[in-house]
N, CA, C and O atoms as a Maestro MAE file, in Angstrom:
{
 s_m_m2io_version
 :::
 2.0.0
}

f_m_ct {
 s_m_title
 :::
 protein
 m_atom[288] {
  # First column is atom index #
  i_m_mmod_type
  r_m_x_coord
  r_m_y_coord
  r_m_z_coord
  i_m_residue_number
  s_m_chain_name
  s_m_pdb_residue_name
  s_m_pdb_atom_name
  i_m_atomic_number
  :::
  1 25 0.852 -1.164 0.000 1 A "MET " " N  " 7
  2 3 0.000 0.000 0.000 1 A "MET " " CA " 6
  3 2 0.905 1.237 0.000 1 A "MET " " C  " 6
  4 15 1.843 1.326 0.792 1 A "MET " " O  " 8
  5 25 0.625 2.156 -0.863 2 A "THR " " N  " 7
  6 3 1.440 3.363 -0.931 2 A "THR " " CA " 6
  7 2 0.983 4.360 0.124 2 A "THR " " C  " 6
  8 15 -0.082 4.214 0.724 2 A "THR " " O  " 8
  9 25 1.798 5.359 0.334 3 A "ASN " " N  " 7
  10 3 1.497 6.362 1.347 3 A "ASN " " CA " 6
  11 2 0.184 7.086 1.048 3 A "ASN " " C  " 6
  12 15 -0.595 7.340 1.966 3 A "ASN " " O  " 8
  13 25 -0.074 7.420 -0.209 4 A "GLY " " N  " 7
  14 3 -1.315 8.092 -0.583 4 A "GLY " " CA " 6
  15 2 -2.541 7.236 -0.337 4 A "GLY " " C  " 6
  16 15 -3.576 7.738 0.102 4 A "GLY " " O  " 8
  17 25 -2.429 5.938 -0.618 5 A "GLN " " N  " 7
  18 3 -3.556 5.038 -0.384 5 A "GLN " " CA " 6
  19 2 -3.853 4.923 1.107 5 A "GLN " " C  " 6
  20 15 -5.013 4.877 1.516 5 A "GLN " " O  " 8
  21 25 -2.791 4.877 1.917 6 A "PHE " " N  " 7
  22 3 -2.972 4.784 3.361 6 A "PHE " " CA " 6
  23 2 -3.666 6.029 3.890 6 A "PHE " " C  " 6
  24 15 -4.550 5.938 4.741 6 A "PHE " " O  " 8
  25 25 -3.266 7.193 3.388 7 A "LEU " " N  " 7
  26 3 -3.877 8.444 3.814 7 A "LEU " " CA " 6
  27 2 -5.359 8.474 3.444 7 A "LEU " " C  " 6
  28 15 -6.192 8.886 4.251 7 A "LEU " " O  " 8
  29 25 -5.687 8.043 2.241 8 A "ASN " " N  " 7
  30 3 -7.089 8.008 1.825 8 A "ASN " " CA " 6
  31 2 -7.900 7.059 2.695 8 A "ASN " " C  " 6
  32 15 -9.046 7.356 3.035 8 A "ASN " " O  " 8
  33 25 -7.318 5.921 3.059 9 A "LEU " " N  " 7
  34 3 -8.000 4.961 3.913 9 A "LEU " " CA " 6
  35 2 -8.256 5.563 5.295 9 A "LEU " " C  " 6
  36 15 -9.331 5.377 5.865 9 A "LEU " " O  " 8
  37 25 -7.274 6.281 5.831 10 A "ARG " " N  " 7
  38 3 -7.440 6.921 7.139 10 A "ARG " " CA " 6
  39 2 -8.528 7.983 7.094 10 A "ARG " " C  " 6
  40 15 -9.329 8.086 8.023 10 A "ARG " " O  " 8
  41 25 -8.568 8.766 6.033 11 A "ILE " " N  " 7
  42 3 -9.590 9.807 5.903 11 A "ILE " " CA " 6
  43 2 -10.973 9.175 5.790 11 A "ILE " " C  " 6
  44 15 -11.918 9.625 6.438 11 A "ILE " " O  " 8
  45 25 -11.094 8.127 4.965 12 A "TRP " " N  " 7
  46 3 -12.378 7.454 4.790 12 A "TRP " " CA " 6
  47 2 -12.851 6.858 6.112 12 A "TRP " " C  " 6
  48 15 -14.024 6.981 6.466 12 A "TRP " " O  " 8
  49 25 -11.944 6.213 6.840 13 A "ARG " " N  " 7
  50 3 -12.303 5.595 8.118 13 A "ARG " " CA " 6
  51 2 -12.744 6.659 9.122 13 A "ARG " " C  " 6
  52 15 -13.698 6.450 9.873 13 A "ARG " " O  " 8
  53 25 -12.055 7.793 9.135 14 A "SER " " N  " 7
  54 3 -12.416 8.886 10.034 14 A "SER " " CA " 6
  55 2 -13.821 9.406 9.725 14 A "SER " " C  " 6
  56 15 -14.619 9.630 10.635 14 A "SER " " O  " 8
  57 25 -14.117 9.594 8.451 15 A "LEU " " N  " 7
  58 3 -15.452 10.057 8.054 15 A "LEU " " CA " 6
  59 2 -16.524 9.044 8.432 15 A "LEU " " C  " 6
  60 15 -17.613 9.419 8.866 15 A "LEU " " O  " 8
  61 25 -16.217 7.762 8.268 16 A "TRP " " N  " 7
  62 3 -17.167 6.713 8.617 16 A "TRP " " CA " 6
  63 2 -17.443 6.722 10.124 16 A "TRP " " C  " 6
  64 15 -18.594 6.631 10.549 16 A "TRP " " O  " 8
  65 25 -16.379 6.833 10.929 17 A "HIS " " N  " 7
  66 3 -16.556 6.877 12.381 17 A "HIS " " CA " 6
  67 2 -17.395 8.084 12.793 17 A "HIS " " C  " 6
  68 15 -18.270 7.977 13.652 17 A "HIS " " O  " 8
  69 25 -17.122 9.230 12.175 18 A "GLU " " N  " 7
  70 3 -17.889 10.432 12.501 18 A "GLU " " CA " 6
  71 2 -19.362 10.264 12.144 18 A "GLU " " C  " 6
  72 15 -20.237 10.703 12.890 18 A "GLU " " O  " 8
  73 25 -19.635 9.637 11.020 19 A "SER " " N  " 7
  74 3 -21.015 9.430 10.589 19 A "SER " " CA " 6
  75 2 -21.761 8.501 11.544 19 A "SER " " C  " 6
  76 15 -22.893 8.788 11.935 19 A "SER " " O  " 8
  77 25 -21.132 7.395 11.918 20 A "ILE " " N  " 7
  78 3 -21.758 6.453 12.860 20 A "ILE " " CA " 6
  79 2 -21.967 7.130 14.212 20 A "ILE " " C  " 6
  80 15 -23.023 6.987 14.829 20 A "ILE " " O  " 8
  81 25 -20.952 7.870 14.670 21 A "PHE " " N  " 7
  82 3 -21.053 8.602 15.937 21 A "PHE " " CA " 6
  83 2 -22.255 9.544 15.923 21 A "PHE " " C  " 6
  84 15 -23.030 9.583 16.879 21 A "PHE " " O  " 8
  85 25 -22.404 10.299 14.842 22 A "LEU " " N  " 7
  86 3 -23.520 11.247 14.757 22 A "LEU " " CA " 6
  87 2 -24.870 10.545 14.720 22 A "LEU " " C  " 6
  88 15 -25.828 11.005 15.342 22 A "LEU " " O  " 8
  89 25 -24.950 9.440 13.996 23 A "ASP " " N  " 7
  90 3 -26.209 8.691 13.958 23 A "ASP " " CA " 6
  91 2 -26.604 8.235 15.361 23 A "ASP " " C  " 6
  92 15 -27.771 8.330 15.743 23 A "ASP " " O  " 8
  93 25 -25.636 7.744 16.121 24 A "LEU " " N  " 7
  94 3 -25.911 7.309 17.492 24 A "LEU " " CA " 6
  95 2 -26.221 8.505 18.395 24 A "LEU " " C  " 6
  96 15 -27.133 8.449 19.220 24 A "LEU " " O  " 8
  97 25 -25.463 9.570 18.233 25 A "TYR " " N  " 7
  98 3 -25.614 10.774 19.057 25 A "TYR " " CA " 6
  99 2 -26.994 11.402 18.881 25 A "TYR " " C  " 6
  100 15 -27.627 11.807 19.856 25 A "TYR " " O  " 8
  101 25 -27.453 11.478 17.638 26 A "LEU " " N  " 7
  102 3 -28.753 12.098 17.369 26 A "LEU " " CA " 6
  103 2 -29.914 11.125 17.524 26 A "LEU " " C  " 6
  104 15 -31.066 11.548 17.619 26 A "LEU " " O  " 8
  105 25 -29.627 9.833 17.551 27 A "GLY " " N  " 7
  106 3 -30.693 8.836 17.605 27 A "GLY " " CA " 6
  107 2 -30.747 8.090 18.921 27 A "GLY " " C  " 6
  108 15 -31.316 8.569 19.901 27 A "GLY " " O  " 8
  109 25 -30.151 6.919 18.930 28 A "LYS " " N  " 7
  110 3 -30.263 5.973 20.037 28 A "LYS " " CA " 6
  111 2 -29.846 6.550 21.396 28 A "LYS " " C  " 6
  112 15 -30.514 6.307 22.401 28 A "LYS " " O  " 8
  113 25 -28.751 7.306 21.430 29 A "PHE " " N  " 7
  114 3 -28.235 7.786 22.715 29 A "PHE " " CA " 6
  115 2 -28.670 9.211 23.060 29 A "PHE " " C  " 6
  116 15 -28.187 9.779 24.039 29 A "PHE " " O  " 8
  117 25 -29.563 9.788 22.281 30 A "GLN " " N  " 7
  118 3 -30.219 11.063 22.578 30 A "GLN " " CA " 6
  119 2 -29.248 12.136 23.067 30 A "GLN " " C  " 6
  120 15 -29.371 12.653 24.177 30 A "GLN " " O  " 8
  121 25 -28.290 12.450 22.215 31 A "ARG " " N  " 7
  122 3 -27.296 13.506 22.455 31 A "ARG " " CA " 6
  123 2 -26.357 13.215 23.620 31 A "ARG " " C  " 6
  124 15 -25.902 14.141 24.291 31 A "ARG " " O  " 8
  125 25 -26.063 11.950 23.868 32 A "ASN " " N  " 7
  126 3 -25.064 11.567 24.861 32 A "ASN " " CA " 6
  127 2 -23.780 11.228 24.102 32 A "ASN " " C  " 6
  128 15 -23.643 10.138 23.547 32 A "ASN " " O  " 8
  129 25 -22.849 12.172 24.089 33 A "GLY " " N  " 7
  130 3 -21.619 12.012 23.326 33 A "GLY " " CA " 6
  131 2 -20.733 10.897 23.835 33 A "GLY " " C  " 6
  132 15 -20.111 10.189 23.044 33 A "GLY " " O  " 8
  133 25 -20.666 10.729 25.152 34 A "VAL " " N  " 7
  134 3 -19.787 9.707 25.727 34 A "VAL " " CA " 6
  135 2 -20.262 8.310 25.330 34 A "VAL " " C  " 6
  136 15 -19.463 7.488 24.880 34 A "VAL " " O  " 8
  137 25 -21.545 8.039 25.493 35 A "GLN " " N  " 7
  138 3 -22.067 6.716 25.147 35 A "GLN " " CA " 6
  139 2 -21.952 6.447 23.649 35 A "GLN " " C  " 6
  140 15 -21.656 5.326 23.235 35 A "GLN " " O  " 8
  141 25 -22.186 7.467 22.850 36 A "SER " " N  " 7
  142 3 -22.050 7.318 21.397 36 A "SER " " CA " 6
  143 2 -20.612 7.000 21.028 36 A "SER " " C  " 6
  144 15 -20.356 6.128 20.197 36 A "SER " " O  " 8
  145 25 -19.676 7.706 21.646 37 A "TYR " " N  " 7
  146 3 -18.257 7.485 21.357 37 A "TYR " " CA " 6
  147 2 -17.834 6.080 21.791 37 A "TYR " " C  " 6
  148 15 -17.103 5.401 21.070 37 A "TYR " " O  " 8
  149 25 -18.289 5.649 22.955 38 A "LEU " " N  " 7
  150 3 -17.926 4.315 23.448 38 A "LEU " " CA " 6
  151 2 -18.496 3.207 22.568 38 A "LEU " " C  " 6
  152 15 -17.902 2.134 22.461 38 A "LEU " " O  " 8
  153 25 -19.630 3.454 21.944 39 A "LYS " " N  " 7
  154 3 -20.209 2.455 21.040 39 A "LYS " " CA " 6
  155 2 -19.376 2.342 19.764 39 A "LYS " " C  " 6
  156 15 -19.187 1.244 19.240 39 A "LYS " " O  " 8
  157 25 -18.875 3.484 19.261 40 A "VAL " " N  " 7
  158 3 -18.066 3.477 18.040 40 A "VAL " " CA " 6
  159 2 -16.660 2.974 18.334 40 A "VAL " " C  " 6
  160 15 -16.068 2.262 17.522 40 A "VAL " " O  " 8
  161 25 -16.124 3.344 19.496 41 A "PHE " " N  " 7
  162 3 -14.772 2.947 19.902 41 A "PHE " " CA " 6
  163 2 -14.862 2.188 21.229 41 A "PHE " " C  " 6
  164 15 -14.613 2.773 22.283 41 A "PHE " " O  " 8
  165 25 -15.211 0.909 21.198 42 A "PRO " " N  " 7
  166 3 -15.482 0.169 22.437 42 A "PRO " " CA " 6
  167 2 -14.273 -0.013 23.361 42 A "PRO " " C  " 6
  168 15 -14.456 -0.305 24.543 42 A "PRO " " O  " 8
  169 25 -13.063 0.147 22.866 43 A "LEU " " N  " 7
  170 3 -11.885 -0.028 23.715 43 A "LEU " " CA " 6
  171 2 -11.473 1.260 24.433 43 A "LEU " " C  " 6
  172 15 -10.542 1.245 25.238 43 A "LEU " " O  " 8
  173 25 -12.150 2.362 24.152 44 A "ALA " " N  " 7
  174 3 -11.813 3.642 24.785 44 A "ALA " " CA " 6
  175 2 -12.250 3.634 26.247 44 A "ALA " " C  " 6
  176 15 -13.257 3.023 26.605 44 A "ALA " " O  " 8
  177 25 -11.486 4.314 27.073 45 A "ARG " " N  " 7
  178 3 -11.861 4.468 28.475 45 A "ARG " " CA " 6
  179 2 -12.845 5.629 28.607 45 A "ARG " " C  " 6
  180 15 -12.949 6.471 27.715 45 A "ARG " " O  " 8
  181 25 -13.557 5.664 29.716 46 A "TYR " " N  " 7
  182 3 -14.612 6.659 29.902 46 A "TYR " " CA " 6
  183 2 -14.077 8.088 29.816 46 A "TYR " " C  " 6
  184 15 -14.639 8.913 29.097 46 A "TYR " " O  " 8
  185 25 -13.002 8.387 30.538 47 A "GLN " " N  " 7
  186 3 -12.445 9.747 30.531 47 A "GLN " " CA " 6
  187 2 -11.964 10.139 29.141 47 A "GLN " " C  " 6
  188 15 -12.134 11.281 28.715 47 A "GLN " " O  " 8
  189 25 -11.367 9.193 28.445 48 A "SER " " N  " 7
  190 3 -10.918 9.445 27.078 48 A "SER " " CA " 6
  191 2 -12.114 9.699 26.167 48 A "SER " " C  " 6
  192 15 -12.067 10.575 25.304 48 A "SER " " O  " 8
  193 25 -13.174 8.940 26.357 49 A "ALA " " N  " 7
  194 3 -14.381 9.108 25.544 49 A "ALA " " CA " 6
  195 2 -15.018 10.474 25.785 49 A "ALA " " C  " 6
  196 15 -15.549 11.085 24.857 49 A "ALA " " O  " 8
  197 25 -14.968 10.959 27.034 50 A "LYS " " N  " 7
  198 3 -15.518 12.284 27.334 50 A "LYS " " CA " 6
  199 2 -14.821 13.367 26.529 50 A "LYS " " C  " 6
  200 15 -15.469 14.192 25.885 50 A "LYS " " O  " 8
  201 25 -13.503 13.357 26.570 51 A "SER " " N  " 7
  202 3 -12.766 14.417 25.875 51 A "SER " " CA " 6
  203 2 -12.815 14.231 24.363 51 A "SER " " C  " 6
  204 15 -12.917 15.210 23.624 51 A "SER " " O  " 8
  205 25 -12.744 12.994 23.898 52 A "SER " " N  " 7
  206 3 -12.758 12.738 22.456 52 A "SER " " CA " 6
  207 2 -14.115 13.057 21.839 52 A "SER " " C  " 6
  208 15 -14.184 13.583 20.728 52 A "SER " " O  " 8
  209 25 -15.184 12.743 22.547 53 A "ALA " " N  " 7
  210 3 -16.524 13.067 22.044 53 A "ALA " " CA " 6
  211 2 -16.695 14.579 21.952 53 A "ALA " " C  " 6
  212 15 -17.268 15.087 20.988 53 A "ALA " " O  " 8
  213 25 -16.203 15.284 22.943 54 A "SER " " N  " 7
  214 3 -16.280 16.744 22.923 54 A "SER " " CA " 6
  215 2 -15.506 17.315 21.741 54 A "SER " " C  " 6
  216 15 -15.984 18.213 21.049 54 A "SER " " O  " 8
  217 25 -14.302 16.784 21.516 55 A "ARG " " N  " 7
  218 3 -13.495 17.245 20.383 55 A "ARG " " CA " 6
  219 2 -14.172 16.937 19.057 55 A "ARG " " C  " 6
  220 15 -14.160 17.758 18.140 55 A "ARG " " O  " 8
  221 25 -14.761 15.750 18.959 56 A "MET " " N  " 7
  222 3 -15.407 15.361 17.708 56 A "MET " " CA " 6
  223 2 -16.608 16.258 17.413 56 A "MET " " C  " 6
  224 15 -16.851 16.617 16.260 56 A "MET " " O  " 8
  225 25 -17.352 16.615 18.445 57 A "LEU " " N  " 7
  226 3 -18.536 17.453 18.252 57 A "LEU " " CA " 6
  227 2 -18.189 18.891 17.881 57 A "LEU " " C  " 6
  228 15 -19.063 19.641 17.445 57 A "LEU " " O  " 8
  229 25 -16.935 19.286 18.045 58 A "LYS " " N  " 7
  230 3 -16.495 20.639 17.684 58 A "LYS " " CA " 6
  231 2 -15.915 20.718 16.281 58 A "LYS " " C  " 6
  232 15 -15.665 21.816 15.785 58 A "LYS " " O  " 8
  233 25 -15.692 19.579 15.628 59 A "LYS " " N  " 7
  234 3 -15.131 19.592 14.277 59 A "LYS " " CA " 6
  235 2 -16.129 20.243 13.324 59 A "LYS " " C  " 6
  236 15 -17.320 19.936 13.363 59 A "LYS " " O  " 8
  237 25 -15.642 21.146 12.463 60 A "PRO " " N  " 7
  238 3 -16.557 21.852 11.554 60 A "PRO " " CA " 6
  239 2 -17.396 20.923 10.681 60 A "PRO " " C  " 6
  240 15 -18.587 21.175 10.493 60 A "PRO " " O  " 8
  241 25 -16.806 19.859 10.148 61 A "ARG " " N  " 7
  242 3 -17.604 18.989 9.276 61 A "ARG " " CA " 6
  243 2 -18.628 18.188 10.073 61 A "ARG " " C  " 6
  244 15 -19.672 17.818 9.535 61 A "ARG " " O  " 8
  245 25 -18.348 17.914 11.343 62 A "VAL " " N  " 7
  246 3 -19.319 17.216 12.188 62 A "VAL " " CA " 6
  247 2 -20.470 18.161 12.540 62 A "VAL " " C  " 6
  248 15 -21.635 17.762 12.525 62 A "VAL " " O  " 8
  249 25 -20.140 19.401 12.854 63 A "VAL " " N  " 7
  250 3 -21.179 20.398 13.154 63 A "VAL " " CA " 6
  251 2 -22.089 20.585 11.946 63 A "VAL " " C  " 6
  252 15 -23.312 20.640 12.078 63 A "VAL " " O  " 8
  253 25 -21.482 20.680 10.774 64 A "GLU " " N  " 7
  254 3 -22.266 20.848 9.544 64 A "GLU " " CA " 6
  255 2 -23.165 19.637 9.293 64 A "GLU " " C  " 6
  256 15 -24.339 19.792 8.955 64 A "GLU " " O  " 8
  257 25 -22.615 18.440 9.457 65 A "ALA " " N  " 7
  258 3 -23.405 17.224 9.250 65 A "ALA " " CA " 6
  259 2 -24.520 17.121 10.287 65 A "ALA " " C  " 6
  260 15 -25.618 16.661 9.975 65 A "ALA " " O  " 8
  261 25 -24.241 17.547 11.517 66 A "MET " " N  " 7
  262 3 -25.253 17.492 12.567 66 A "MET " " CA " 6
  263 2 -26.409 18.434 12.241 66 A "MET " " C  " 6
  264 15 -27.571 18.093 12.461 66 A "MET " " O  " 8
  265 25 -26.095 19.607 11.724 67 A "GLU " " N  " 7
  266 3 -27.151 20.544 11.341 67 A "GLU " " CA " 6
  267 2 -28.010 19.976 10.220 67 A "GLU " " C  " 6
  268 15 -29.232 20.123 10.238 67 A "GLU " " O  " 8
  269 25 -27.379 19.330 9.246 68 A "LYS " " N  " 7
  270 3 -28.131 18.727 8.139 68 A "LYS " " CA " 6
  271 2 -29.020 17.598 8.636 68 A "LYS " " C  " 6
  272 15 -30.181 17.504 8.239 68 A "LYS " " O  " 8
  273 25 -28.481 16.733 9.508 69 A "LYS " " N  " 7
  274 3 -29.251 15.591 10.000 69 A "LYS " " CA " 6
  275 2 -30.357 16.031 10.947 69 A "LYS " " C  " 6
  276 15 -31.389 15.365 11.040 69 A "LYS " " O  " 8
  277 25 -30.162 17.134 11.647 70 A "SER " " N  " 7
  278 3 -31.187 17.624 12.573 70 A "SER " " CA " 6
  279 2 -32.427 18.100 11.836 70 A "SER " " C  " 6
  280 15 -33.540 17.988 12.348 70 A "SER " " O  " 8
  281 25 -32.235 18.632 10.631 71 A "PHE " " N  " 7
  282 3 -33.363 19.142 9.857 71 A "PHE " " CA " 6
  283 2 -34.103 18.045 9.106 71 A "PHE " " C  " 6
  284 15 -35.202 18.286 8.607 71 A "PHE " " O  " 8
  285 25 -33.541 16.861 9.012 72 A "GLU " " N  " 7
  286 3 -34.193 15.768 8.262 72 A "GLU " " CA " 6
  287 2 -35.285 15.123 9.062 72 A "GLU " " C  " 6
  288 15 -35.932 14.191 8.585 72 A "GLU " " O  " 8
  :::
 }
 m_bond[287] {
  # First column is bond index #
  i_m_from
  i_m_to
  i_m_order
  :::
  1 1 2 1
  2 2 3 1
  3 3 4 2
  4 3 5 1
  5 5 6 1
  6 6 7 1
  7 7 8 2
  8 7 9 1
  9 9 10 1
  10 10 11 1
  11 11 12 2
  12 11 13 1
  13 13 14 1
  14 14 15 1
  15 15 16 2
  16 15 17 1
  17 17 18 1
  18 18 19 1
  19 19 20 2
  20 19 21 1
  21 21 22 1
  22 22 23 1
  23 23 24 2
  24 23 25 1
  25 25 26 1
  26 26 27 1
  27 27 28 2
  28 27 29 1
  29 29 30 1
  30 30 31 1
  31 31 32 2
  32 31 33 1
  33 33 34 1
  34 34 35 1
  35 35 36 2
  36 35 37 1
  37 37 38 1
  38 38 39 1
  39 39 40 2
  40 39 41 1
  41 41 42 1
  42 42 43 1
  43 43 44 2
  44 43 45 1
  45 45 46 1
  46 46 47 1
  47 47 48 2
  48 47 49 1
  49 49 50 1
  50 50 51 1
  51 51 52 2
  52 51 53 1
  53 53 54 1
  54 54 55 1
  55 55 56 2
  56 55 57 1
  57 57 58 1
  58 58 59 1
  59 59 60 2
  60 59 61 1
  61 61 62 1
  62 62 63 1
  63 63 64 2
  64 63 65 1
  65 65 66 1
  66 66 67 1
  67 67 68 2
  68 67 69 1
  69 69 70 1
  70 70 71 1
  71 71 72 2
  72 71 73 1
  73 73 74 1
  74 74 75 1
  75 75 76 2
  76 75 77 1
  77 77 78 1
  78 78 79 1
  79 79 80 2
  80 79 81 1
  81 81 82 1
  82 82 83 1
  83 83 84 2
  84 83 85 1
  85 85 86 1
  86 86 87 1
  87 87 88 2
  88 87 89 1
  89 89 90 1
  90 90 91 1
  91 91 92 2
  92 91 93 1
  93 93 94 1
  94 94 95 1
  95 95 96 2
  96 95 97 1
  97 97 98 1
  98 98 99 1
  99 99 100 2
  100 99 101 1
  101 101 102 1
  102 102 103 1
  103 103 104 2
  104 103 105 1
  105 105 106 1
  106 106 107 1
  107 107 108 2
  108 107 109 1
  109 109 110 1
  110 110 111 1
  111 111 112 2
  112 111 113 1
  113 113 114 1
  114 114 115 1
  115 115 116 2
  116 115 117 1
  117 117 118 1
  118 118 119 1
  119 119 120 2
  120 119 121 1
  121 121 122 1
  122 122 123 1
  123 123 124 2
  124 123 125 1
  125 125 126 1
  126 126 127 1
  127 127 128 2
  128 127 129 1
  129 129 130 1
  130 130 131 1
  131 131 132 2
  132 131 133 1
  133 133 134 1
  134 134 135 1
  135 135 136 2
  136 135 137 1
  137 137 138 1
  138 138 139 1
  139 139 140 2
  140 139 141 1
  141 141 142 1
  142 142 143 1
  143 143 144 2
  144 143 145 1
  145 145 146 1
  146 146 147 1
  147 147 148 2
  148 147 149 1
  149 149 150 1
  150 150 151 1
  151 151 152 2
  152 151 153 1
  153 153 154 1
  154 154 155 1
  155 155 156 2
  156 155 157 1
  157 157 158 1
  158 158 159 1
  159 159 160 2
  160 159 161 1
  161 161 162 1
  162 162 163 1
  163 163 164 2
  164 163 165 1
  165 165 166 1
  166 166 167 1
  167 167 168 2
  168 167 169 1
  169 169 170 1
  170 170 171 1
  171 171 172 2
  172 171 173 1
  173 173 174 1
  174 174 175 1
  175 175 176 2
  176 175 177 1
  177 177 178 1
  178 178 179 1
  179 179 180 2
  180 179 181 1
  181 181 182 1
  182 182 183 1
  183 183 184 2
  184 183 185 1
  185 185 186 1
  186 186 187 1
  187 187 188 2
  188 187 189 1
  189 189 190 1
  190 190 191 1
  191 191 192 2
  192 191 193 1
  193 193 194 1
  194 194 195 1
  195 195 196 2
  196 195 197 1
  197 197 198 1
  198 198 199 1
  199 199 200 2
  200 199 201 1
  201 201 202 1
  202 202 203 1
  203 203 204 2
  204 203 205 1
  205 205 206 1
  206 206 207 1
  207 207 208 2
  208 207 209 1
  209 209 210 1
  210 210 211 1
  211 211 212 2
  212 211 213 1
  213 213 214 1
  214 214 215 1
  215 215 216 2
  216 215 217 1
  217 217 218 1
  218 218 219 1
  219 219 220 2
  220 219 221 1
  221 221 222 1
  222 222 223 1
  223 223 224 2
  224 223 225 1
  225 225 226 1
  226 226 227 1
  227 227 228 2
  228 227 229 1
  229 229 230 1
  230 230 231 1
  231 231 232 2
  232 231 233 1
  233 233 234 1
  234 234 235 1
  235 235 236 2
  236 235 237 1
  237 237 238 1
  238 238 239 1
  239 239 240 2
  240 239 241 1
  241 241 242 1
  242 242 243 1
  243 243 244 2
  244 243 245 1
  245 245 246 1
  246 246 247 1
  247 247 248 2
  248 247 249 1
  249 249 250 1
  250 250 251 1
  251 251 252 2
  252 251 253 1
  253 253 254 1
  254 254 255 1
  255 255 256 2
  256 255 257 1
  257 257 258 1
  258 258 259 1
  259 259 260 2
  260 259 261 1
  261 261 262 1
  262 262 263 1
  263 263 264 2
  264 263 265 1
  265 265 266 1
  266 266 267 1
  267 267 268 2
  268 267 269 1
  269 269 270 1
  270 270 271 1
  271 271 272 2
  272 271 273 1
  273 273 274 1
  274 274 275 1
  275 275 276 2
  276 275 277 1
  277 277 278 1
  278 278 279 1
  279 279 280 2
  280 279 281 1
  281 281 282 1
  282 282 283 1
  283 283 284 2
  284 283 285 1
  285 285 286 1
  286 286 287 1
  287 287 288 2
  :::
 }
}
C-alpha cells in the first residue's frame, strides 16, 4: 500500500466513524456524546471518551453534518 492510499484509507475511516457517531448521538443515545463514542470505539476508556466526544462534536464537518441531519 502506498502512502497516498494509506492516507485516503485513514480519511475514509475517520469520516465513517464520525457518521456512525452522529447517527448514534442524534438517535439511540439522545445527544449523549460519551455513550455514542464508546459504542463506536469500544476499547476507549470513559475519561478518554468524554474528551474525544467533545473534540469530535467541535469539528466543523461534524457540526455541519449534525445541522443537516437535525433538519431531516
